[in-house]
N, C-alpha and C positions, 0 to 999 in steps of 0.2 A: 724536564724541569720547567716549572712555571716561571715566567719572567718576573712575577712579583716577588719571587724568592731571590732574584739577583739583586746585588747592591745597586742603588739608583745610578751611580756613575757607570757601572758595567752595562746596564740595560740601555742607557741613553747613548753609549758608545757603540752599541751593536751595529755592525755594517749590514743593513738589510739587502744591499745589492749582492752581497755574497750568497744570499739565499734565493736569488732569481737566476735562472739559467737561460741562456740564449740558444734558440733552436734555429739553425740556418735553413733557409729555403722552405719555411713553413708559414703559411699554408701554400705558398707557391714560390718558384725560384726567384731569388733576389731579395726575399723578405727575411729579416732576422726577427723571429718571434720571441718576445720576452715572456717566458713561462713562469707564472706565479705559483704553480702547483707545488714547486719545491719549497716555497715560503710557507704555503698553507699547511704542509705536512710537518713542518719544524715548529713544534709548540712554542718555544721561547721566542722565536723570530716572529711568528704569527701574532703572539700576544703583544710583543713590542710594537709591531706595525699598527695594531688596533689601538694601543695606548697612544701612540703619536697621532694617529688620524683622529682619534676622539678629541684630543686637545685642539687640533686645527678646526674641526667641525663645530665643537662647542663654542668657540670664539665667535662664530657667525650667528649665534643665538637662534637656531632654527626651531620651528614648531614640529616639523616632520622632515624625514629624509626620503629622498626619491632615489631608488637604485635603478640603473640601466641594465637591461637584460644582456647577458646572463651573469658575467663575472662581477658586475656592479652589485648584484644581489648578495654575493659572498662578503662584500664589505659593508654595504648599507644596512643590512638586517642586523648583524651583531653590533654595529655602531649605534643604531637606533635603540636596541635593547639596553646597551651600556649607558646611554644618555637618557633613558626613560622617555624616548620619543616614539611616535608612530613611524611606520615604514610604508611607502607606496611603491608599486612596481611600474616601470616604464618598459613596455613590451613590444615585441613584434606583432604585426596584425593578427587578429582573430585568436588571440591567446587568453584574453580576459573575458570573464562572464559579464553580462549586463550591458548597460549603455556605456559606450566609450567615446572618447575624444581622440582624434588622431591628427598627425601632421606628416605629410610626405616631404622628403628633402632629397637633395642631390648628393651623390657621392662621387668620388673620382671616376668611377667606372659604372655609373648607373644611378638608380634611384632606390630609396628605401622608405619605410614608414615606421613611425613609432606611435604607440597608443597608450592611453591610461584610462582607468575607469572615470566616468563623467563626474562622479561624486567624490573623487579621491582627495581633492583640496577645496578649501573654502576661500572666498575672496579675501585677499590680504594676508593669508597664511604664509609664514616665512618657511621657505624650503631650501635645503641644500641638496644639490644633485651629486650623487656619488657613483663613480665608475672605477674600474681597475686601471684604465689607461687613457691618457690624452695623446692622440696622434695628430690627425689633421683637424680635429675639432668639429667635424660635420655632425656626428651623432649627438655630441654634447650640446652644440648650439641648437639643434632641432629640439632636444628635450627641454632646454631652457625656454625656447619660444612656446612650446606646447604648454608648459606649466604657466607661463605668463598669460597666454591666451585663455587659460582656465581661471585666471584671476589671482593666481599665487604671486607672491613677491619672492623672487629667487634671490636669496641672500648670498649665494656663492655656490661653488662647485669644489669637489675634492676628489683627487685621484691618487692612487698608489704610485703610479708611474707616469712620467711625462717624457715624450720623445721630442725634445725642444727643437731639434733640427727640422721637424715637419711644420713648425710654426702654428700649431693648432690653437695656441693661446690667443693669437691675433683675431680669431673668429669669435671669441667669447667676450661678452660685454659685462660679465659679473666677475667678482674676485675669484681666483682659482688658487687652491692650495694643493701642492703635491709633495709626496715624501721623497721620491727618488726621481732624478733626472738623468736621462741619457742624452748626450750632446751629439752622438752620431751612431 
């Protein structure tokens, strides 16, 4: 059933957390992984999540959405299409053709790098960065810095899930909108 066929009160009352499963000890012991594949395969829940995220993102008045590889692509691309905006990819090294801009950043257990095509944004263009999950905030903070170094104005960030107990929000200097919060 398409969520648009649900009465507005029923759609807005939908508990999206009920469509996300926790997988203990993935990808390593001690980690509880929040698996969004169960949400993605439930049509009405997926449509409702996109409807809610669309409202949050639209309020930031972006010119373009930037999705973080890889699950951020699953959110940013349909949101951009729904909002009539462009979509740019923020990817791991050596995954994009042509000239790229990149930024290396530290993680809890090492270092990583994020890249984008050099011509992906224009100076002053308003961008909202989209990802599936805000945990420690390292990757999201790096993506925001990369976009700003490229001349974009990062109007905000949006994630489906936030793990508030990891305090990732404290590393981000732009407004963040999330649909679902886990406190532990």
